[in-house]
C-alpha positions in Angstrom: 0.0 0.0 0.0 1.4 3.4 -1.0 1.4 5.9 1.8 0.7 9.5 0.6 -0.4 12.8 2.0 -3.9 11.8 1.1 -3.6 8.7 3.3 -2.4 10.9 6.2 -5.3 13.4 5.7 -7.8 10.5 5.7 -6.4 9.7 9.1 -6.9 13.3 10.3 -3.3 14.3 10.0 -2.2 17.4 8.1 0.2 17.5 5.2 2.7 19.3 7.4 2.4 16.6 10.1 2.9 13.9 7.5 6.2 15.6 6.5 7.2 15.9 10.2 6.5 12.2 10.7 8.7 11.3 7.7 11.4 13.5 9.1 11.3 11.9 12.6 11.2 8.4 11.2 13.8 9.0 8.5 11.5 7.3 6.0 7.9 7.1 4.9 5.9 5.3 7.6 3.8 2.3 6.7 0.0 2.3 7.3 0.1 0.8 10.8 2.7 3.3 11.9 0.7 6.2 10.4 -2.4 5.0 12.3 -0.3 5.1 15.5 0.7 8.7 14.9 -2.9 9.6 14.0 -4.2 8.4 17.3 -1.3 9.8 19.4 -1.1 13.2 17.7 -4.8 13.8 17.9 -5.9 16.7 20.1 -7.4 14.2 22.5 -4.0 12.5 23.2 -1.4 15.2 22.5 -3.3 18.5 23.4 -1.3 19.9 20.5 -3.5 23.0 20.1 -4.1 23.6 23.8 -1.0 22.5 25.8 0.6 25.9 25.5 -2.3 27.4 27.5 -2.7 24.4 29.9 0.9 24.8 30.9 0.1 28.3 32.3 -2.2 26.8 35.0 -0.9 26.8 38.6 0.6 23.3 39.0 2.3 23.5 42.4 1.1 23.3 45.9 2.1 22.0 49.4 -0.4 19.2 49.3 0.5 17.8 45.9 2.0 14.3 45.9 2.6 14.1 42.1 3.3 16.8 39.7 0.2 18.0 37.7 -0.2 16.1 34.5 2.5 13.5 35.3 0.2 10.6 36.1 -3.2 9.4 35.1 -4.9 11.6 37.8 -4.0 14.1 40.4 -2.9 12.9 43.9 -3.0 15.2 46.9 -2.2 14.7 50.6 -5.4 14.5 52.7 -3.6 13.8 55.9 -3.2 10.8 58.2 -0.9 9.2 55.6 -3.6 9.0 52.9 -4.0 10.7 49.5 -7.0 11.7 47.5 -6.9 10.9 43.7 -9.3 12.7 41.4 -9.9 13.5 37.8 -12.6 14.7 35.4 -12.7 13.7 31.7 -15.1 14.2 28.8 -16.8 11.6 26.5 -18.7 14.1 24.3 -18.5 12.7 20.8 -19.3 9.1 21.6 -22.2 10.3 23.6 -23.5 12.4 20.7 -23.5 9.3 18.5 -24.6 6.6 21.0 -25.6 8.3 24.2 -26.0 5.2 26.4 -22.7 3.6 25.7 -20.9 6.9 25.2 -21.8 8.1 28.7 -21.4 4.6 30.3 -17.9 4.2 29.0 -17.0 7.7 30.0 -17.8 6.7 33.6 -15.8 3.4 33.2 -12.7 5.2 31.7 -12.5 7.8 34.5 -12.7 5.1 37.2 -9.8 3.2 35.6 -7.7 6.3 35.7 -8.2 6.3 39.4 -7.6 2.7 40.3 -4.6 2.3 37.9 -2.7 4.5 40.4 -3.7 2.2 43.3 -6.6 4.1 44.6 -10.1 2.8 45.4 -12.8 5.0 43.8 -15.4 6.2 46.4 -17.4 8.9 44.5 -18.5 9.9 41.0 -19.8 13.2 39.8 -20.8 14.5 36.3 -21.3 17.8 34.4 -23.7 17.7 31.5 -24.7 20.1 28.7 -27.5 19.5 26.2 -29.4 21.5 23.6 -33.0 22.8 23.7 -35.0 20.4 25.9 -38.1 20.8 23.6 -36.2 19.2 20.8 -36.7 15.4 20.3 -33.0 14.8 19.7 -32.1 16.5 23.0 -34.7 14.4 24.8 -33.2 11.3 23.2 -29.6 12.3 24.2 -30.6 13.3 27.7 -32.4 10.1 28.4 -29.6 7.9 26.9 -26.7 9.7 28.7 -28.4 9.7 32.1 -29.3 6.0 31.7 -25.7 5.2 30.7 -24.2 7.1 33.6 -26.6 5.4 36.0 -26.2 1.9 34.6 -22.4 1.9 34.7 -22.0 3.7 38.0 -24.7 1.7 39.8 -23.4 -1.7 38.6 -19.8 -0.8 39.3 -20.7 0.1 42.8 -19.5 3.7 43.2 -22.0 6.3 44.3 -22.8 9.3 42.1 -22.8 12.1 44.7 -23.1 15.3 42.7 -23.3 17.0 39.3 -25.0 19.6 37.1 -27.2 19.7 34.0 -27.7 22.7 31.8 -29.5 23.3 28.5 -28.5 25.7 25.7 -29.2 25.7 22.0 -25.4 25.6 21.2 -25.1 22.1 22.5 -27.7 20.7 20.0 -25.2 18.8 17.8 -22.5 18.1 20.4 -23.6 17.6 24.0 -21.0 17.7 26.8 -20.7 14.7 29.0 -18.0 15.1 31.7 -17.4 12.4 34.2 -15.4 12.8 37.4 -14.1 10.2 39.9 -12.5 10.5 43.3 -10.6 7.8 45.1 -8.5 7.3 48.2 -5.2 5.4 48.8 -2.3 5.2 51.1 -0.1 8.1 50.0 3.1 6.1 49.8 1.7 3.3 47.6 1.1 5.1 44.3 1.8 3.1 41.2 3.2 5.1 38.3 2.3 4.7 34.6 6.0 4.0 33.9 7.8 1.2 32.2 11.3 0.3 33.3 13.6 -2.7 33.7 15.0 -4.2 30.5 13.5 -7.7 30.0 10.6 -7.1 32.4 7.5 -8.7 31.0 4.6 -6.6 29.6 1.3 -8.1 30.6 -2.2 -7.4 29.2 -5.0 -7.8 31.7 -8.8 -7.6 31.5 -11.3 -7.9 28.7 -10.4 -9.1 25.2 -9.9 -6.6 22.4 -12.5 -6.0 19.7 -13.2 -3.6 16.9 -15.3 -1.2 19.0 -13.7 2.1 19.7 -11.2 1.9 16.8 -9.9 5.4 16.1 -11.8 6.8 19.1 -9.1 9.3 20.0 -9.0 11.0 16.6 -12.8 10.7 16.4 -13.0 12.6 19.7 -10.9 15.4 18.2 -12.9 15.8 15.0 -16.0 17.8 14.1 -19.3 16.2 14.8 -21.9 16.4 11.9 -25.1 14.6 11.1 -23.0 12.2 9.1 -21.0 11.2 12.2 -23.4 8.4 13.0 -21.6 6.4 10.4 -18.6 6.3 12.8 -20.5 4.2 15.3 -17.6 1.7 15.6 -15.6 4.6 17.2 -17.9 4.3 20.2 -16.8 1.8 22.9 -19.0 -0.7 24.6 -18.7 -1.1 28.3 -19.2 -3.9 30.9 -19.4 -2.5 34.5 -19.3 -5.9 36.1 -16.1 -6.8 34.3 -14.6 -3.5 35.5 -15.6 -4.2 39.1 -13.6 -7.4 38.9 -10.7 -5.6 37.2 -10.7 -3.0 40.1 -10.5 -5.7 42.8 -7.9 -7.7 40.9 -5.7 -4.6 40.2 -5.8 -3.5 43.8 -5.0 -7.0 45.0 -2.1 -7.6 42.6 -0.5 -4.3 43.7 -0.2 -5.7 47.2 2.2 -8.4 45.8 4.8 -5.7 45.0 5.4 -7.4 41.7 4.0 -4.5 39.6 6.6 -2.0 38.2 4.1 0.2 36.4 0.5 0.1 35.2 -1.7 2.1 32.8 -5.3 2.0 31.6 -5.7 1.3 27.9 -7.9 4.3 27.4 -7.8 6.7 24.5 -5.9 5.2 21.5 -5.7 1.8 23.3 -2.5 -0.3 23.2 -0.5 2.2 21.2 -1.2 4.9 23.8 -0.4 2.8 26.9 2.8 1.3 25.4 4.0 4.6 24.1 3.3 6.7 27.2 4.7 4.1 29.6 7.8 3.6 27.5 8.5 7.3 26.9 8.1 8.1 30.6 10.6 5.4 31.5 12.9 6.2 28.6 12.7 2.6 27.4 11.1 0.7 24.5 9.0 -2.4 24.2 8.8 -5.6 22.0 5.2 -6.5 21.6 3.8 -9.6 20.0 0.3 -8.6 18.9 -0.9 -12.2 18.1 -0.7 -12.7 21.9 -3.3 -10.0 22.6 -6.6 -11.7 23.6 -9.3 -10.8 20.9 -13.0 -11.3 20.7 -13.0 -11.0 16.9 -11.0 -13.1 14.4 -8.3 -11.9 12.0 -7.9 -8.4 13.5 -5.1 -6.5 11.8 -2.2 -4.9 13.6 -3.5 -1.4 13.3 -6.9 -2.5 14.6 -5.3 -4.1 17.6 -3.2 -1.0 18.3 -6.1 1.6 18.0 -9.0 -0.4 19.5 -10.4 1.3 22.6 -12.2 -1.8 23.9 -13.0 -1.2 27.6 -11.9 -2.7 30.9 -8.3 -3.4 29.9 -4.9 -2.5 31.6 -1.3 -2.8 30.6 1.2 -3.8 33.3 5.0 -4.1 33.5 6.0 -6.6 36.2 9.2 -7.8 37.7 10.7 -10.6 35.6 10.2 -14.0 37.2 7.1 -12.9 39.0 4.6 -13.3 36.2 2.9 -16.4 37.8 2.0 -14.3 40.9 0.3 -11.7 38.8 -1.5 -14.2 36.5 -2.7 -16.1 39.5 -4.5 -13.0 40.9 -6.3 -12.3 37.7 -7.3 -15.9 37.2 -8.8 -15.9 40.7 -11.0 -13.0 39.5 -11.8 -14.9 36.2 -9.9 -12.3 34.1 -7.5 -12.8 31.3 -3.8 -12.0 31.9 -1.4 -12.5 29.0 2.2 -11.7 28.6 2.4 -9.9 25.2 6.0 -8.7 25.2 8.9 -7.2 27.2 10.7 -4.0 28.0 13.7 -3.1 25.8 16.4 -0.5 26.2 16.4 1.0 22.7 13.4 3.4 23.1 11.6 1.8 20.2 8.1 0.3 20.1 8.5 -2.8 17.9 5.1 -4.4 17.2 5.2 -7.9 15.7 2.4 -10.1 14.3 3.4 -13.8 14.1 7.1 -12.9 13.8 6.6 -10.2 11.2 7.5 -6.6 12.2 4.4 -4.5 11.6 5.6 -1.2 13.1 8.7 0.3 14.6 8.3 3.7 16.2 10.4 5.7 18.7 8.1 6.0 21.8 9.3 9.5 22.5 8.1 10.8 19.1 4.5 9.8 19.7 3.8 11.5 23.0 2.8 14.8 24.5 6.0 16.4 25.9 8.0 14.4 23.4 7.8 14.5 19.6 4.1 15.4 19.3 3.7 18.8 17.7 2.6 21.8 19.7 0.9 24.7 18.0 0.3 28.4 18.8 -3.0 29.2 17.0 -4.0 32.7 15.9 -6.9 34.1 17.9 -9.2 37.1 17.6 -11.9 38.4 19.8 -15.3 37.1 18.6 -17.7 39.7 17.1 -20.4 38.8 19.5 -18.4 40.4 22.3 -19.3 43.8 20.9 -23.0 43.1 21.5 -22.3 41.8 25.0 -20.2 44.7 26.0 -22.9 47.1 24.7 -25.5 45.6 27.0 -26.8 48.0 29.7 -28.7 46.4 32.5 -30.0 49.7 33.8 -32.1 50.0 30.6 -34.2 46.9 31.5 -37.8 47.6 32.5 -38.8 46.9 36.1 -40.6 43.6 36.8 -44.3 44.3 37.3 -45.5 41.0 38.7 -42.9 39.3 40.9 -45.0 36.3 41.6 -45.7 35.5 38.0 -42.0 36.1 37.1 -40.9 33.7 39.9 -43.3 31.0 38.7 -42.0 31.5 35.1 -38.4 31.2 36.2 -38.8 27.9 38.1 -40.3 26.2 35.0 -37.1 26.9 33.0 -35.1 23.7 32.5 -31.9 25.3 33.8 -33.6 26.2 37.1 -36.2 23.5 37.5 -35.6 20.5 39.7 -33.2 17.9 38.3 -34.8 15.1 40.4 -35.7 13.1 37.3 -31.9 12.9 36.6 -30.3 12.2 40.0 -32.9 9.7 41.2 -31.6 7.4 38.5 -28.1 7.4 40.1 -27.3 5.3 43.2 -26.0 7.9 45.7 -25.9 5.5 48.7 -23.9 2.5 47.6 -21.0 2.1 50.0 -22.9 3.9 52.7 -20.3 6.8 52.8 -22.3 9.6 51.3 -23.3 11.8 54.3 -25.1 14.4 52.2 -27.9 12.4 50.7 -30.3 13.1 53.6 -28.8 16.5 54.4 -28.2 18.2 51.1 -25.3 20.6 51.1 -23.5 22.9 48.6 -20.9 20.2 48.0 -21.2 16.4 48.6 -19.5 15.2 51.8 -18.2 11.6 51.5 -16.6 9.6 54.3 -13.2 8.3 53.3 -13.5 5.2 55.4 -10.4 4.1 57.2 -8.7 7.5 56.9 -10.4 9.4 59.7 -11.3 12.0 57.1 -14.2 13.1 55.0 -14.0 14.7 51.5 -16.1 17.6 50.3 -16.5 17.3 46.5 -18.2 19.5 43.8 -18.3 20.2 40.1 -19.4 23.7 39.0 -19.4 26.0 36.0 -21.7 28.7 34.7 -21.2 28.3 30.9 -23.0 31.6 30.1 -20.5 33.5 32.2 -17.7 31.8 30.3 -19.4 32.6 26.9 -19.8 36.3 27.9 -16.2 36.6 29.2 -14.0 33.5 29.2 -11.4 35.0 31.5 -13.8 36.2 34.2 -16.1 33.2 33.6 -13.2 30.9 34.3 -12.4 32.7 37.5 -16.1 32.5 38.6 -16.1 28.7 38.0 -13.2 28.1 40.3 -14.6 30.6 42.9 -18.0 28.9 42.8 -16.5 25.5 43.4 -14.4 26.7 46.2 -17.3 28.5 47.9 -19.4 25.3 47.7 -16.6 23.4 49.4 -16.3 26.0 52.2 -20.1 26.2 52.7 -20.1 22.5 53.3 -17.4 22.8 56.0 -14.5 21.7 53.8 -11.1 23.2 53.1 -10.4 23.5 49.3 -7.1 21.7 48.6 -7.2 20.9 44.9 -8.8 21.8 41.6 -9.1 19.8 38.4 -10.7 20.8 35.1 -12.3 19.5 32.0 -12.2 22.1 29.3 -14.5 21.5 26.3 -13.8 23.6 23.2 -14.8 23.6 19.6 
């Protein structure tokens, strides 16, 4: 197969990026290699258009136990020798195409980011945005997303303790589905997503790989149109009961001390986990793809690399201790297969039945390594002129306060969200103290730590639309106030920024 600029563009790479890849490789990549770059250089994985600005966020603090952005989630000191792990992540495009599975797998993915570090998830939250509620499509999306969040969270056994739902016409085509997870762990037992130790085995654990979710990372970075429904295979399919077993098995296997590093096979699947773990450890990997458990026959190398099938982890373990690890996963009726080993040359070499299918320097694939970083031109939107010209003093006085109040409480953004949150199990685990005594932020007992955590997710999107700088400040301030009003001390902030 001849690889050309057109091939690269079909994989959502630009002509300039294709030339950069050839320069880095010292040759024209084959199709499998180009697919790997497509996934890893997507905005979803590389933040190539936004990392410049994300780096300006405050990233230091006395309670931080890992540097911001260095691991799968944030880890902060909560006292008494324990740490709180937390992260929020979007699953917007899959939810726009298949709302139930899109939202469900968003919940599953964020939980794996928590327990891959060695933490036990104790709470979930979500932040949702939909179009006009009178629209049939919005009603379909709302029903599917809420059902998906409830299904996965309720079955997985972690309480959904808070969230928000807003409606605005601009979200008609592309709803926002942001899922947050919070977990606790002993602060000195964090497992890093790092590969090291030449010759150490690389073990694939969890569910088998299928063709669902192929190209999901680049799909998540593309424009959504009415034709996007044709990309249904890019939406993953989740199994919360399988993930519950994976959680328990992972936490148990970490107690053996045999695990060197572990990472969720999330966005971009095997290529992402192998690349990021290798680049971080400044090593390479030899991977035999025919050893990857599959649930569909005759999967090609690029399909195996890019599949985002759910409930899977990649582990590097100490050489000679493979049997200990496999035994734990067999106990939980989960697959554990040695698919390769760590090398010292920095290359990701993927073989299929002895044939080398791809050879790529791990460093060149990842954020902070060879992935491009752009500074995009920006101009102030025209609509700012209209907003800045608005004069609130020119508004007429309200004549009938009672009628106005009654009209306001019927607006979807103000009306009760009881229909939504009653579909979520908020009491599983019996640690949510705020179910019967509602507060500005949820207060959840962190059992065994002598502590409780106050948790919230907040944003007023209209403020951000009117003035992104001040609106961003208000979002942080609102969240902090809600923590304080519930008796908590704000110790950390995470964000999930959703842009066009």
